[in-house]
Every structure is written in C-alpha cells, then in structure tokens.
PQR file with spaces between the fields and no chain letter, atoms N, CA, C, O and H, PARSE charges and radii, in Angstrom:
ATOM       1  N    MET     1      56.709   98.263 -202.163 -0.4000 1.5000
ATOM       2  CA   MET     1      56.430   99.584 -202.651 -0.0000 2.0000
ATOM       3  C    MET     1      55.956   99.431 -204.097  0.5500 1.7000
ATOM       4  O    MET     1      56.293   98.457 -204.770 -0.5500 1.4000
ATOM       5  N    LEU     2      55.186  100.383 -204.556 -0.4000 1.5000
ATOM       6  CA   LEU     2      54.667  100.370 -205.911 -0.0000 2.0000
ATOM       7  C    LEU     2      54.884  101.736 -206.541  0.5500 1.7000
ATOM       8  O    LEU     2      54.604  102.767 -205.931 -0.5500 1.4000
ATOM       9  H    LEU     2      54.912  101.174 -204.009  0.4000 1.0000
ATOM      10  N    TRP     3      55.387  101.729 -207.769 -0.4000 1.5000
ATOM      11  CA   TRP     3      55.472  102.952 -208.556 -0.0000 2.0000
ATOM      12  C    TRP     3      54.408  102.851 -209.632  0.5500 1.7000
ATOM      13  O    TRP     3      54.237  101.792 -210.236 -0.5500 1.4000
ATOM      14  H    TRP     3      55.614  100.891 -208.265  0.4000 1.0000
ATOM      15  N    GLY     4      53.689  103.936 -209.879 -0.4000 1.5000
ATOM      16  CA   GLY     4      52.677  103.943 -210.919 -0.0000 2.0000
ATOM      17  C    GLY     4      52.493  105.327 -211.492  0.5500 1.7000
ATOM      18  O    GLY     4      52.986  106.317 -210.950 -0.5500 1.4000
ATOM      19  H    GLY     4      53.827  104.796 -209.389  0.4000 1.0000
ATOM      20  N    CYS     5      51.769  105.381 -212.607 -0.4000 1.5000
ATOM      21  CA   CYS     5      51.485  106.662 -213.230 -0.0000 2.0000
ATOM      22  C    CYS     5      50.075  106.647 -213.801  0.5500 1.7000
ATOM      23  O    CYS     5      49.479  105.588 -213.996 -0.5500 1.4000
ATOM      24  H    CYS     5      51.368  104.578 -213.047  0.4000 1.0000
ATOM      25  N    MET     6      49.558  107.832 -214.063 -0.4000 1.5000
ATOM      26  CA   MET     6      48.213  107.957 -214.616 -0.0000 2.0000
ATOM      27  C    MET     6      48.165  109.141 -215.560  0.5500 1.7000
ATOM      28  O    MET     6      49.004  110.040 -215.501 -0.5500 1.4000
ATOM      29  H    MET     6      50.043  108.692 -213.905  0.4000 1.0000
ATOM      30  N    SER     7      47.170  109.124 -216.430 -0.4000 1.5000
ATOM      31  CA   SER     7      46.978  110.226 -217.355 -0.0000 2.0000
ATOM      32  C    SER     7      45.486  110.453 -217.526  0.5500 1.7000
ATOM      33  O    SER     7      44.670  109.732 -216.952 -0.5500 1.4000
ATOM      34  H    SER     7      46.488  108.394 -216.478  0.4000 1.0000
ATOM      35  N    TRP     8      45.132  111.461 -218.322 -0.4000 1.5000
ATOM      36  CA   TRP     8      43.722  111.699 -218.614 -0.0000 2.0000
ATOM      37  C    TRP     8      43.102  110.489 -219.303  0.5500 1.7000
ATOM      38  O    TRP     8      41.907  110.229 -219.160 -0.5500 1.4000
ATOM      39  H    TRP     8      45.795  112.046 -218.789  0.4000 1.0000
ATOM      40  N    GLU     9      43.919  109.753 -220.048 -0.4000 1.5000
ATOM      41  CA   GLU     9      43.421  108.600 -220.796 -0.0000 2.0000
ATOM      42  C    GLU     9      43.245  107.358 -219.935  0.5500 1.7000
ATOM      43  O    GLU     9      42.524  106.439 -220.325 -0.5500 1.4000
ATOM      44  H    GLU     9      44.889  109.964 -220.164  0.4000 1.0000
ATOM      45  N    GLY    10      43.886  107.312 -218.777 -0.4000 1.5000
ATOM      46  CA   GLY    10      43.761  106.152 -217.898 -0.0000 2.0000
ATOM      47  C    GLY    10      45.033  105.889 -217.125  0.5500 1.7000
ATOM      48  O    GLY    10      45.952  106.707 -217.090 -0.5500 1.4000
ATOM      49  H    GLY    10      44.471  108.058 -218.460  0.4000 1.0000
ATOM      50  N    VAL    11      45.058  104.725 -216.508 -0.4000 1.5000
ATOM      51  CA   VAL    11      46.189  104.321 -215.675 -0.0000 2.0000
ATOM      52  C    VAL    11      47.294  103.770 -216.572  0.5500 1.7000
ATOM      53  O    VAL    11      47.033  102.983 -217.482 -0.5500 1.4000
ATOM      54  H    VAL    11      44.312  104.060 -216.536  0.4000 1.0000
ATOM      55  N    GLY    12      48.516  104.188 -216.308 -0.4000 1.5000
ATOM      56  CA   GLY    12      49.669  103.713 -217.063 -0.0000 2.0000
ATOM      57  C    GLY    12      50.285  102.485 -216.425  0.5500 1.7000
ATOM      58  O    GLY    12      49.658  101.814 -215.605 -0.5500 1.4000
ATOM      59  H    GLY    12      48.727  104.827 -215.569  0.4000 1.0000
ATOM      60  N    HIS    13      51.511  102.201 -216.806 -0.4000 1.5000
ATOM      61  CA   HIS    13      52.232  101.037 -216.292 -0.0000 2.0000
ATOM      62  C    HIS    13      52.519  101.218 -214.806  0.5500 1.7000
ATOM      63  O    HIS    13      52.497  102.330 -214.279 -0.5500 1.4000
ATOM      64  H    HIS    13      52.020  102.746 -217.471  0.4000 1.0000
ATOM      65  N    ALA    14      52.789  100.090 -214.146 -0.4000 1.5000
ATOM      66  CA   ALA    14      53.148  100.101 -212.731 -0.0000 2.0000
ATOM      67  C    ALA    14      54.365   99.207 -212.544  0.5500 1.7000
ATOM      68  O    ALA    14      54.636   98.331 -213.366 -0.5500 1.4000
ATOM      69  H    ALA    14      52.806   99.187 -214.574  0.4000 1.0000
ATOM      70  N    ALA    15      55.089   99.433 -211.466 -0.4000 1.5000
ATOM      71  CA   ALA    15      56.265   98.620 -211.152 -0.0000 2.0000
ATOM      72  C    ALA    15      56.259   98.298 -209.666  0.5500 1.7000
ATOM      73  O    ALA    15      56.138   99.194 -208.831 -0.5500 1.4000
ATOM      74  H    ALA    15      54.869  100.144 -210.798  0.4000 1.0000
ATOM      75  N    LYS    16      56.388   97.019 -209.340 -0.4000 1.5000
ATOM      76  CA   LYS    16      56.531   96.593 -207.939 -0.0000 2.0000
ATOM      77  C    LYS    16      58.005   96.700 -207.580  0.5500 1.7000
ATOM      78  O    LYS    16      58.872   96.234 -208.319 -0.5500 1.4000
ATOM      79  H    LYS    16      56.486   96.291 -210.019  0.4000 1.0000
ATOM      80  N    ILE    17      58.273   97.308 -206.458 -0.4000 1.5000
ATOM      81  CA   ILE    17      59.645   97.534 -206.020 -0.0000 2.0000
ATOM      82  C    ILE    17      59.884   96.724 -204.758  0.5500 1.7000
ATOM      83  O    ILE    17      59.240   96.945 -203.733 -0.5500 1.4000
ATOM      84  H    ILE    17      57.569   97.687 -205.857  0.4000 1.0000
ATOM      85  N    ASP    18      60.814   95.785 -204.844 -0.4000 1.5000
ATOM      86  CA   ASP    18      61.193   94.983 -203.682 -0.0000 2.0000
ATOM      87  C    ASP    18      62.415   95.626 -203.042  0.5500 1.7000
ATOM      88  O    ASP    18      63.425   95.850 -203.709 -0.5500 1.4000
ATOM      89  H    ASP    18      61.337   95.606 -205.677  0.4000 1.0000
ATOM      90  N    GLY    19      62.324   95.919 -201.765 -0.4000 1.5000
ATOM      91  CA   GLY    19      63.449   96.539 -201.074 -0.0000 2.0000
ATOM      92  C    GLY    19      63.458   98.043 -201.278  0.5500 1.7000
ATOM      93  O    GLY    19      62.417   98.673 -201.463 -0.5500 1.4000
ATOM      94  H    GLY    19      61.504   95.736 -201.223  0.4000 1.0000
ATOM      95  N    ARG    20      64.659   98.601 -201.238 -0.4000 1.5000
ATOM      96  CA   ARG    20      64.821  100.051 -201.346 -0.0000 2.0000
ATOM      97  C    ARG    20      65.058  100.469 -202.791  0.5500 1.7000
ATOM      98  O    ARG    20      65.704   99.758 -203.560 -0.5500 1.4000
ATOM      99  H    ARG    20      65.504   98.090 -201.087  0.4000 1.0000
ATOM     100  N    MET    21      64.531  101.616 -203.141 -0.4000 1.5000
ATOM     101  CA   MET    21      64.763  102.168 -204.468 -0.0000 2.0000
ATOM     102  C    MET    21      65.904  103.175 -204.389  0.5500 1.7000
ATOM     103  O    MET    21      65.885  104.071 -203.546 -0.5500 1.4000
ATOM     104  H    MET    21      64.006  102.194 -202.516  0.4000 1.0000
ATOM     105  N    ASP    22      66.890  103.032 -205.259 -0.4000 1.5000
ATOM     106  CA   ASP    22      67.964  104.016 -205.354 -0.0000 2.0000
ATOM     107  C    ASP    22      67.811  104.766 -206.673  0.5500 1.7000
ATOM     108  O    ASP    22      66.878  104.504 -207.433 -0.5500 1.4000
ATOM     109  H    ASP    22      66.905  102.304 -205.945  0.4000 1.0000
ATOM     110  N    SER    23      68.711  105.685 -206.944 -0.4000 1.5000
ATOM     111  CA   SER    23      68.569  106.503 -208.146 -0.0000 2.0000
ATOM     112  C    SER    23      68.694  105.671 -209.424  0.5500 1.7000
ATOM     113  O    SER    23      68.064  105.998 -210.429 -0.5500 1.4000
ATOM     114  H    SER    23      69.469  105.898 -206.327  0.4000 1.0000
ATOM     115  N    GLY    24      69.492  104.606 -209.403 -0.4000 1.5000
ATOM     116  CA   GLY    24      69.618  103.746 -210.577 -0.0000 2.0000
ATOM     117  C    GLY    24      68.318  103.021 -210.893  0.5500 1.7000
ATOM     118  O    GLY    24      67.900  102.966 -212.049 -0.5500 1.4000
ATOM     119  H    GLY    24      70.004  104.340 -208.586  0.4000 1.0000
ATOM     120  N    LEU    25      67.680  102.468 -209.872 -0.4000 1.5000
ATOM     121  CA   LEU    25      66.397  101.797 -210.068 -0.0000 2.0000
ATOM     122  C    LEU    25      65.334  102.801 -210.487  0.5500 1.7000
ATOM     123  O    LEU    25      64.508  102.509 -211.351 -0.5500 1.4000
ATOM     124  H    LEU    25      68.020  102.513 -208.933  0.4000 1.0000
ATOM     125  N    TYR    26      65.351  103.975 -209.884 -0.4000 1.5000
ATOM     126  CA   TYR    26      64.394  105.023 -210.252 -0.0000 2.0000
ATOM     127  C    TYR    26      64.519  105.371 -211.736  0.5500 1.7000
ATOM     128  O    TYR    26      63.510  105.479 -212.433 -0.5500 1.4000
ATOM     129  H    TYR    26      66.022  104.212 -209.182  0.4000 1.0000
ATOM     130  N    CYS    27      65.752  105.547 -212.223 -0.4000 1.5000
ATOM     131  CA   CYS    27      65.963  105.874 -213.640 -0.0000 2.0000
ATOM     132  C    CYS    27      65.516  104.726 -214.542  0.5500 1.7000
ATOM     133  O    CYS    27      64.959  104.967 -215.613 -0.5500 1.4000
ATOM     134  H    CYS    27      66.571  105.459 -211.656  0.4000 1.0000
ATOM     135  N    ALA    28      65.751  103.491 -214.127 -0.4000 1.5000
ATOM     136  CA   ALA    28      65.306  102.335 -214.912 -0.0000 2.0000
ATOM     137  C    ALA    28      63.779  102.305 -215.006  0.5500 1.7000
ATOM     138  O    ALA    28      63.230  101.994 -216.063 -0.5500 1.4000
ATOM     139  H    ALA    28      66.204  103.296 -213.257  0.4000 1.0000
ATOM     140  N    ILE    29      63.105  102.621 -213.924 -0.4000 1.5000
ATOM     141  CA   ILE    29      61.633  102.664 -213.929 -0.0000 2.0000
ATOM     142  C    ILE    29      61.153  103.781 -214.847  0.5500 1.7000
ATOM     143  O    ILE    29      60.187  103.600 -215.588 -0.5500 1.4000
ATOM     144  H    ILE    29      63.552  102.874 -213.066  0.4000 1.0000
ATOM     145  N    MET    30      61.812  104.923 -214.805 -0.4000 1.5000
ATOM     146  CA   MET    30      61.422  106.017 -215.704 -0.0000 2.0000
ATOM     147  C    MET    30      61.566  105.593 -217.164  0.5500 1.7000
ATOM     148  O    MET    30      60.684  105.858 -217.982 -0.5500 1.4000
ATOM     149  H    MET    30      62.597  105.070 -214.204  0.4000 1.0000
ATOM     150  N    GLU    31      62.676  104.937 -217.486 -0.4000 1.5000
ATOM     151  CA   GLU    31      62.912  104.515 -218.864 -0.0000 2.0000
ATOM     152  C    GLU    31      61.936  103.433 -219.310  0.5500 1.7000
ATOM     153  O    GLU    31      61.438  103.476 -220.435 -0.5500 1.4000
ATOM     154  H    GLU    31      63.392  104.722 -216.822  0.4000 1.0000
ATOM     155  N    ASP    32      61.659  102.475 -218.449 -0.4000 1.5000
ATOM     156  CA   ASP    32      60.802  101.346 -218.831 -0.0000 2.0000
ATOM     157  C    ASP    32      59.319  101.660 -218.679  0.5500 1.7000
ATOM     158  O    ASP    32      58.558  101.567 -219.642 -0.5500 1.4000
ATOM     159  H    ASP    32      62.064  102.440 -217.535  0.4000 1.0000
ATOM     160  N    GLU    33      58.918  102.025 -217.490 -0.4000 1.5000
ATOM     161  CA   GLU    33      57.489  102.156 -217.182 -0.0000 2.0000
ATOM     162  C    GLU    33      56.902  103.494 -217.632  0.5500 1.7000
ATOM     163  O    GLU    33      55.836  103.533 -218.247 -0.5500 1.4000
ATOM     164  H    GLU    33      59.536  102.101 -216.708  0.4000 1.0000
ATOM     165  N    LEU    34      57.596  104.584 -217.324 -0.4000 1.5000
ATOM     166  CA   LEU    34      57.061  105.891 -217.729 -0.0000 2.0000
ATOM     167  C    LEU    34      57.070  106.045 -219.245  0.5500 1.7000
ATOM     168  O    LEU    34      56.056  106.410 -219.840 -0.5500 1.4000
ATOM     169  H    LEU    34      58.462  104.552 -216.824  0.4000 1.0000
ATOM     170  N    LEU    35      58.206  105.769 -219.869 -0.4000 1.5000
ATOM     171  CA   LEU    35      58.262  105.895 -221.327 -0.0000 2.0000
ATOM     172  C    LEU    35      57.344  104.883 -222.006  0.5500 1.7000
ATOM     173  O    LEU    35      56.766  105.171 -223.054 -0.5500 1.4000
ATOM     174  H    LEU    35      59.029  105.472 -219.386  0.4000 1.0000
ATOM     175  N    GLY    36      57.210  103.694 -221.409 -0.4000 1.5000
ATOM     176  CA   GLY    36      56.274  102.707 -221.940 -0.0000 2.0000
ATOM     177  C    GLY    36      54.839  103.187 -221.867  0.5500 1.7000
ATOM     178  O    GLY    36      54.057  102.939 -222.785 -0.5500 1.4000
ATOM     179  H    GLY    36      57.680  103.460 -220.558  0.4000 1.0000
ATOM     180  N    SER    37      54.484  103.865 -220.800 -0.4000 1.5000
ATOM     181  CA   SER    37      53.131  104.419 -220.654 -0.0000 2.0000
ATOM     182  C    SER    37      52.884  105.526 -221.676  0.5500 1.7000
ATOM     183  O    SER    37      51.803  105.613 -222.259 -0.5500 1.4000
ATOM     184  H    SER    37      55.120  104.067 -220.055  0.4000 1.0000
ATOM     185  N    ILE    38      53.883  106.361 -221.887 -0.4000 1.5000
ATOM     186  CA   ILE    38      53.749  107.442 -222.873 -0.0000 2.0000
ATOM     187  C    ILE    38      53.509  106.856 -224.262  0.5500 1.7000
ATOM     188  O    ILE    38      52.656  107.339 -225.006 -0.5500 1.4000
ATOM     189  H    ILE    38      54.761  106.290 -221.413  0.4000 1.0000
ATOM     190  N    LYS    39      54.265  105.814 -224.609 -0.4000 1.5000
ATOM     191  CA   LYS    39      54.078  105.156 -225.908 -0.0000 2.0000
ATOM     192  C    LYS    39      52.711  104.482 -225.989  0.5500 1.7000
ATOM     193  O    LYS    39      52.044  104.554 -227.021 -0.5500 1.4000
ATOM     194  H    LYS    39      54.959  105.421 -224.005  0.4000 1.0000
ATOM     195  N    TYR    40      52.292  103.830 -224.909 -0.4000 1.5000
ATOM     196  CA   TYR    40      51.015  103.133 -224.884 -0.0000 2.0000
ATOM     197  C    TYR    40      49.858  104.088 -225.198  0.5500 1.7000
ATOM     198  O    TYR    40      48.941  103.737 -225.942 -0.5500 1.4000
ATOM     199  H    TYR    40      52.833  103.772 -224.070  0.4000 1.0000
ATOM     200  N    PHE    41      49.907  105.278 -224.634 -0.4000 1.5000
ATOM     201  CA   PHE    41      48.851  106.267 -224.857 -0.0000 2.0000
ATOM     202  C    PHE    41      49.102  107.114 -226.109  0.5500 1.7000
ATOM     203  O    PHE    41      48.381  108.076 -226.373 -0.5500 1.4000
ATOM     204  H    PHE    41      50.651  105.562 -224.030  0.4000 1.0000
ATOM     205  N    LYS    42      50.136  106.742 -226.875 -0.4000 1.5000
ATOM     206  CA   LYS    42      50.470  107.420 -228.137 -0.0000 2.0000
ATOM     207  C    LYS    42      50.697  108.923 -227.940  0.5500 1.7000
ATOM     208  O    LYS    42      50.207  109.753 -228.706 -0.5500 1.4000
ATOM     209  H    LYS    42      50.721  105.960 -226.661  0.4000 1.0000
ATOM     210  N    LYS    43      51.442  109.235 -226.906 -0.4000 1.5000
ATOM     211  CA   LYS    43      51.794  110.628 -226.606 -0.0000 2.0000
ATOM     212  C    LYS    43      53.265  110.858 -226.903  0.5500 1.7000
ATOM     213  O    LYS    43      54.030  109.908 -227.070 -0.5500 1.4000
ATOM     214  H    LYS    43      51.839  108.560 -226.284  0.4000 1.0000
ATOM     215  N    LYS    44      53.651  112.103 -226.968 -0.4000 1.5000
ATOM     216  CA   LYS    44      55.046  112.492 -227.085 -0.0000 2.0000
ATOM     217  C    LYS    44      55.483  113.008 -225.722  0.5500 1.7000
ATOM     218  O    LYS    44      54.655  113.418 -224.908 -0.5500 1.4000
ATOM     219  H    LYS    44      53.030  112.875 -226.832  0.4000 1.0000
ATOM     220  N    ARG    45      56.780  112.985 -225.483 -0.4000 1.5000
ATOM     221  CA   ARG    45      57.285  113.474 -224.189 -0.0000 2.0000
ATOM     222  C    ARG    45      56.818  114.891 -223.907  0.5500 1.7000
ATOM     223  O    ARG    45      56.479  115.213 -222.768 -0.5500 1.4000
ATOM     224  H    ARG    45      57.452  112.653 -226.144  0.4000 1.0000
ATOM     225  N    GLN    46      56.794  115.741 -224.921 -0.4000 1.5000
ATOM     226  CA   GLN    46      56.401  117.135 -224.702 -0.0000 2.0000
ATOM     227  C    GLN    46      54.903  117.287 -224.437  0.5500 1.7000
ATOM     228  O    GLN    46      54.460  118.371 -224.056 -0.5500 1.4000
ATOM     229  H    GLN    46      57.070  115.479 -225.846  0.4000 1.0000
ATOM     230  N    ASP    47      54.111  116.225 -224.630 -0.4000 1.5000
ATOM     231  CA   ASP    47      52.670  116.275 -224.382 -0.0000 2.0000
ATOM     232  C    ASP    47      52.313  116.054 -222.920  0.5500 1.7000
ATOM     233  O    ASP    47      51.161  116.252 -222.532 -0.5500 1.4000
ATOM     234  H    ASP    47      54.471  115.345 -224.940  0.4000 1.0000
ATOM     235  N    ILE    48      53.278  115.646 -222.103 -0.4000 1.5000
ATOM     236  CA   ILE    48      52.944  115.280 -220.726 -0.0000 2.0000
ATOM     237  C    ILE    48      53.480  116.302 -219.727  0.5500 1.7000
ATOM     238  O    ILE    48      54.432  117.032 -220.001 -0.5500 1.4000
ATOM     239  H    ILE    48      54.213  115.485 -222.418  0.4000 1.0000
ATOM     240  N    LEU    49      52.846  116.327 -218.580 -0.4000 1.5000
ATOM     241  CA   LEU    49      53.315  117.107 -217.435 -0.0000 2.0000
ATOM     242  C    LEU    49      53.706  116.093 -216.376  0.5500 1.7000
ATOM     243  O    LEU    49      52.844  115.430 -215.799 -0.5500 1.4000
ATOM     244  H    LEU    49      52.072  115.734 -218.358  0.4000 1.0000
ATOM     245  N    PHE    50      54.984  115.971 -216.123 -0.4000 1.5000
ATOM     246  CA   PHE    50      55.501  114.988 -215.185 -0.0000 2.0000
ATOM     247  C    PHE    50      55.684  115.645 -213.826  0.5500 1.7000
ATOM     248  O    PHE    50      56.346  116.678 -213.722 -0.5500 1.4000
ATOM     249  H    PHE    50      55.684  116.510 -216.592  0.4000 1.0000
ATOM     250  N    GLN    51      55.107  115.059 -212.783 -0.4000 1.5000
ATOM     251  CA   GLN    51      55.213  115.615 -211.440 -0.0000 2.0000
ATOM     252  C    GLN    51      55.743  114.552 -210.489  0.5500 1.7000
ATOM     253  O    GLN    51      55.429  113.369 -210.619 -0.5500 1.4000
ATOM     254  H    GLN    51      54.569  114.220 -212.867  0.4000 1.0000
ATOM     255  N    GLN    52      56.544  114.990 -209.540 -0.4000 1.5000
ATOM     256  CA   GLN    52      57.077  114.120 -208.499 -0.0000 2.0000
ATOM     257  C    GLN    52      57.409  114.969 -207.286  0.5500 1.7000
ATOM     258  O    GLN    52      57.404  116.198 -207.359 -0.5500 1.4000
ATOM     259  H    GLN    52      56.799  115.951 -209.434  0.4000 1.0000
ATOM     260  N    ASP    53      57.694  114.317 -206.179 -0.4000 1.5000
ATOM     261  CA   ASP    53      58.074  115.080 -204.994 -0.0000 2.0000
ATOM     262  C    ASP    53      59.585  115.349 -205.036  0.5500 1.7000
ATOM     263  O    ASP    53      60.243  115.022 -206.023 -0.5500 1.4000
ATOM     264  H    ASP    53      57.697  113.318 -206.119  0.4000 1.0000
ATOM     265  N    ASN    54      60.116  115.923 -204.008 -0.4000 1.5000
ATOM     266  CA   ASN    54      61.532  116.293 -203.980 -0.0000 2.0000
ATOM     267  C    ASN    54      62.410  115.254 -203.295  0.5500 1.7000
ATOM     268  O    ASN    54      63.384  115.601 -202.627 -0.5500 1.4000
ATOM     269  H    ASN    54      59.581  116.190 -203.206  0.4000 1.0000
ATOM     270  N    ASP    55      62.067  113.993 -203.460 -0.4000 1.5000
ATOM     271  CA   ASP    55      62.889  112.926 -202.909 -0.0000 2.0000
ATOM     272  C    ASP    55      64.301  113.036 -203.502  0.5500 1.7000
ATOM     273  O    ASP    55      64.441  113.329 -204.690 -0.5500 1.4000
ATOM     274  H    ASP    55      61.276  113.712 -204.002  0.4000 1.0000
ATOM     275  N    PRO    56      65.347  112.807 -202.699 -0.5600 1.5000
ATOM     276  CA   PRO    56      66.712  112.961 -203.212  0.2800 2.0000
ATOM     277  C    PRO    56      67.013  112.140 -204.466  0.5500 1.7000
ATOM     278  O    PRO    56      67.752  112.611 -205.330 -0.5500 1.4000
ATOM     279  N    LYS    57      66.472  110.940 -204.592 -0.4000 1.5000
ATOM     280  CA   LYS    57      66.762  110.140 -205.783 -0.0000 2.0000
ATOM     281  C    LYS    57      66.119  110.741 -207.036  0.5500 1.7000
ATOM     282  O    LYS    57      66.596  110.502 -208.145 -0.5500 1.4000
ATOM     283  H    LYS    57      65.872  110.557 -203.889  0.4000 1.0000
ATOM     284  N    HIS    58      65.051  111.513 -206.875 -0.4000 1.5000
ATOM     285  CA   HIS    58      64.421  112.182 -208.016 -0.0000 2.0000
ATOM     286  C    HIS    58      65.281  113.337 -208.510  0.5500 1.7000
ATOM     287  O    HIS    58      65.209  113.707 -209.682 -0.5500 1.4000
ATOM     288  H    HIS    58      64.664  111.708 -205.974  0.4000 1.0000
ATOM     289  N    LYS    59      66.082  113.901 -207.637 -0.4000 1.5000
ATOM     290  CA   LYS    59      66.921  115.053 -207.981 -0.0000 2.0000
ATOM     291  C    LYS    59      68.392  114.691 -208.108  0.5500 1.7000
ATOM     292  O    LYS    59      69.239  115.579 -208.205 -0.5500 1.4000
ATOM     293  H    LYS    59      66.140  113.600 -206.685  0.4000 1.0000
ATOM     294  N    SER    60      68.709  113.398 -208.107 -0.4000 1.5000
ATOM     295  CA   SER    60      70.111  112.969 -208.176 -0.0000 2.0000
ATOM     296  C    SER    60      70.738  113.358 -209.504  0.5500 1.7000
ATOM     297  O    SER    60      70.030  113.640 -210.471 -0.5500 1.4000
ATOM     298  H    SER    60      68.021  112.677 -208.028  0.4000 1.0000
ATOM     299  N    LYS    61      72.060  113.372 -209.552 -0.4000 1.5000
ATOM     300  CA   LYS    61      72.769  113.673 -210.794 -0.0000 2.0000
ATOM     301  C    LYS    61      72.387  112.689 -211.894  0.5500 1.7000
ATOM     302  O    LYS    61      72.220  113.076 -213.051 -0.5500 1.4000
ATOM     303  H    LYS    61      72.634  113.143 -208.766  0.4000 1.0000
ATOM     304  N    LEU    62      72.252  111.432 -211.534 -0.4000 1.5000
ATOM     305  CA   LEU    62      71.899  110.408 -212.511 -0.0000 2.0000
ATOM     306  C    LEU    62      70.518  110.672 -213.090  0.5500 1.7000
ATOM     307  O    LEU    62      70.322  110.530 -214.297 -0.5500 1.4000
ATOM     308  H    LEU    62      72.388  111.118 -210.594  0.4000 1.0000
ATOM     309  N    ALA    63      69.555  111.054 -212.252 -0.4000 1.5000
ATOM     310  CA   ALA    63      68.173  111.269 -212.707 -0.0000 2.0000
ATOM     311  C    ALA    63      68.001  112.566 -213.476  0.5500 1.7000
ATOM     312  O    ALA    63      67.102  112.670 -214.310 -0.5500 1.4000
ATOM     313  H    ALA    63      69.714  111.169 -211.271  0.4000 1.0000
ATOM     314  N    THR    64      68.833  113.545 -213.216 -0.4000 1.5000
ATOM     315  CA   THR    64      68.656  114.846 -213.888 -0.0000 2.0000
ATOM     316  C    THR    64      69.559  115.036 -215.093  0.5500 1.7000
ATOM     317  O    THR    64      69.498  116.071 -215.758 -0.5500 1.4000
ATOM     318  H    THR    64      69.563  113.460 -212.538  0.4000 1.0000
ATOM     319  N    SER    65      70.402  114.042 -215.383 -0.4000 1.5000
ATOM     320  CA   SER    65      71.297  114.195 -216.546 -0.0000 2.0000
ATOM     321  C    SER    65      70.676  113.635 -217.806  0.5500 1.7000
ATOM     322  O    SER    65      71.292  113.682 -218.871 -0.5500 1.4000
ATOM     323  H    SER    65      70.452  113.202 -214.844  0.4000 1.0000
C-alpha cells in the first residue's frame, strides 16, 4: 500500500506501507510525511485543506486527539 499527498505546488512525500495500517501507523505517517510535506512547500497548517475518507483509523480517538 502507498500513502501520498499532493498540493497545488506539486507532489508531497509518500510512504510505503508493508502489511496493515492501524491508527498508530496512520498518526506516525501524518506526523512524518504530511507535516514534512507542509514544511517542504513552506506552508502553515492553516494554509492547507486536508481531505480523507471515513476509514475508521482516520476517525480513531488517537487520530482525532
């Protein structure tokens, strides 16, 4: 599986996922890859519109806290 992101400026970081992704791995990817992409494009968190589907790990207590 592959996680990736994109912006108007281009393609952001990507992460190869071996096996199943749980909420802990999802949060680690958000912290490393998503925040790394935001920094790479010199944006602030409030400058982006983050979209995802309603997968349970995206809405977990760990991910929403």
